[in-house]
C-alpha positions in Angstrom: 138.0 -19.6 81.9 140.6 -22.2 82.9 142.7 -23.6 80.1 145.2 -26.4 80.7 148.3 -26.2 78.6 149.5 -29.4 77.0 152.4 -29.4 76.6 153.5 -27.0 79.3 155.2 -23.8 78.1 158.6 -22.9 79.5 158.6 -19.3 80.8 160.1 -17.0 83.4 158.1 -15.3 86.2 159.8 -12.1 87.3 161.0 -12.4 90.9 160.4 -16.1 91.0 162.5 -17.7 88.2 162.1 -20.1 85.3 159.2 -22.5 85.3 156.6 -24.4 83.3 153.2 -22.9 82.6 150.6 -25.6 83.3 147.5 -23.5 82.7 146.1 -20.1 82.0 143.2 -18.5 83.9 141.2 -15.7 82.1 138.7 -13.8 84.2 137.7 -11.5 81.3 138.5 -8.3 79.5 139.2 -6.1 82.6 141.7 -8.5 84.1 145.2 -9.8 83.4 145.7 -13.4 82.3 147.0 -15.5 85.2 149.7 -18.1 84.3 149.6 -21.1 86.6 153.3 -21.9 86.8 155.5 -24.5 88.5 158.8 -22.9 89.4 161.7 -25.1 88.4 164.0 -24.2 91.3 161.5 -24.5 94.2 158.6 -26.6 92.9 156.2 -23.9 94.0 153.0 -23.2 92.0 152.3 -19.6 91.4 149.5 -17.8 89.6 151.5 -15.0 87.9 149.7 -12.0 86.3 150.5 -11.5 82.6 152.8 -8.4 83.2 155.2 -10.5 85.3 155.6 -13.3 82.8 158.2 -13.5 80.0 158.9 -16.2 77.5 162.3 -17.9 77.8 164.9 -17.2 75.2 164.7 -19.4 72.1 167.7 -19.3 69.7 165.9 -21.2 66.9 162.9 -18.8 67.0 165.2 -15.8 67.1 163.9 -14.7 70.5 166.7 -13.3 72.7 166.7 -13.2 76.5 164.5 -10.4 77.8 166.3 -7.7 79.7 163.6 -8.1 82.4 164.5 -11.8 82.8 168.2 -11.0 83.2 167.4 -8.4 85.8 165.1 -10.8 87.6 167.7 -13.6 87.6 170.3 -11.2 89.0 168.0 -10.1 91.8 167.2 -13.7 92.7 170.9 -14.5 92.9 171.5 -11.4 95.1 169.0 -12.2 97.8 165.7 -13.7 96.7 162.4 -12.4 95.7 161.7 -8.9 94.4 158.6 -7.1 93.4 158.8 -6.1 89.7 156.4 -3.2 90.4 159.0 -1.6 92.7 161.7 -1.6 90.1 
Protein backbone atom coordinates (compact mmCIF):
# COMPACT_ATOMS: atom_id res chain seq x y z
CA UNK A 1 0.00 0.00 0.00
CA UNK A 2 1.28 3.47 -0.93
CA UNK A 3 0.10 6.34 1.29
CA UNK A 4 0.88 9.95 0.37
CA UNK A 5 1.51 12.13 3.42
CA UNK A 6 -0.14 15.55 3.39
CA UNK A 7 1.44 17.51 4.91
CA UNK A 8 4.92 16.00 4.63
CA UNK A 9 6.55 14.90 7.91
CA UNK A 10 10.01 16.26 8.84
CA UNK A 11 12.35 13.43 9.81
CA UNK A 12 15.96 12.25 9.71
CA UNK A 13 17.25 9.32 7.66
CA UNK A 14 20.36 7.84 9.29
CA UNK A 15 23.34 8.26 6.98
CA UNK A 16 21.47 10.66 4.66
CA UNK A 17 20.32 13.63 6.77
CA UNK A 18 17.18 15.62 7.49
CA UNK A 19 14.33 15.47 5.03
CA UNK A 20 10.61 15.52 4.41
CA UNK A 21 8.68 12.25 4.26
CA UNK A 22 6.35 12.48 1.27
CA UNK A 23 4.82 9.00 1.46
CA UNK A 24 4.95 5.62 3.18
CA UNK A 25 5.05 2.26 1.40
CA UNK A 26 3.75 -0.77 3.33
CA UNK A 27 4.40 -4.18 1.73
CA UNK A 28 2.78 -6.08 4.61
CA UNK A 29 3.51 -7.67 7.99
CA UNK A 30 6.83 -9.33 7.07
CA UNK A 31 8.42 -6.10 5.80
CA UNK A 32 9.61 -2.77 7.19
CA UNK A 33 7.70 0.34 6.23
CA UNK A 34 9.53 2.37 3.57
CA UNK A 35 9.54 6.15 4.03
CA UNK A 36 9.73 8.02 0.71
CA UNK A 37 11.86 10.97 1.77
CA UNK A 38 13.23 14.07 0.04
CA UNK A 39 16.58 14.87 1.67
CA UNK A 40 16.89 18.60 2.46
CA UNK A 41 20.62 19.01 1.75
CA UNK A 42 20.76 17.18 -1.58
CA UNK A 43 17.22 17.01 -2.96
CA UNK A 44 17.63 13.26 -3.40
CA UNK A 45 14.60 11.01 -2.95
CA UNK A 46 15.23 7.88 -0.87
CA UNK A 47 13.01 5.00 0.23
CA UNK A 48 14.35 4.48 3.74
CA UNK A 49 13.40 1.38 5.75
CA UNK A 50 11.74 2.02 9.10
CA UNK A 51 14.80 1.14 11.30
CA UNK A 52 16.82 3.93 9.62
CA UNK A 53 14.22 6.69 10.14
CA UNK A 54 13.98 8.97 13.18
CA UNK A 55 11.61 11.81 13.98
CA UNK A 56 13.27 15.21 14.31
CA UNK A 57 13.47 16.82 17.74
CA UNK A 58 10.40 18.82 18.76
CA UNK A 59 10.70 20.98 21.85
CA UNK A 60 6.97 21.71 22.11
CA UNK A 61 6.19 17.96 22.05
CA UNK A 62 8.93 17.16 24.56
CA UNK A 63 10.84 15.03 22.04
CA UNK A 64 14.62 15.47 22.41
CA UNK A 65 17.11 14.87 19.60
CA UNK A 66 17.77 11.16 19.15
CA UNK A 67 21.29 9.94 19.94
CA UNK A 68 21.25 8.10 16.59
CA UNK A 69 20.46 11.37 14.77
CA UNK A 70 23.38 13.13 16.47
CA UNK A 71 25.75 10.30 15.53
CA UNK A 72 24.44 10.29 11.95
CA UNK A 73 24.90 14.06 11.56
CA UNK A 74 28.44 13.80 12.95
CA UNK A 75 29.29 11.02 10.47
CA UNK A 76 27.87 13.07 7.59
CA UNK A 77 30.04 16.05 8.61
CA UNK A 78 33.14 13.85 8.81
CA UNK A 79 32.94 12.35 5.37
CA UNK A 80 29.62 11.47 3.97
CA UNK A 81 27.37 8.51 4.05
CA UNK A 82 27.59 5.69 6.53
CA UNK A 83 25.71 2.45 6.85
CA UNK A 84 23.87 2.36 10.22
CA UNK A 85 24.00 -1.46 10.16
CA UNK A 86 27.80 -1.29 10.38
CA UNK A 87 27.78 0.89 13.52
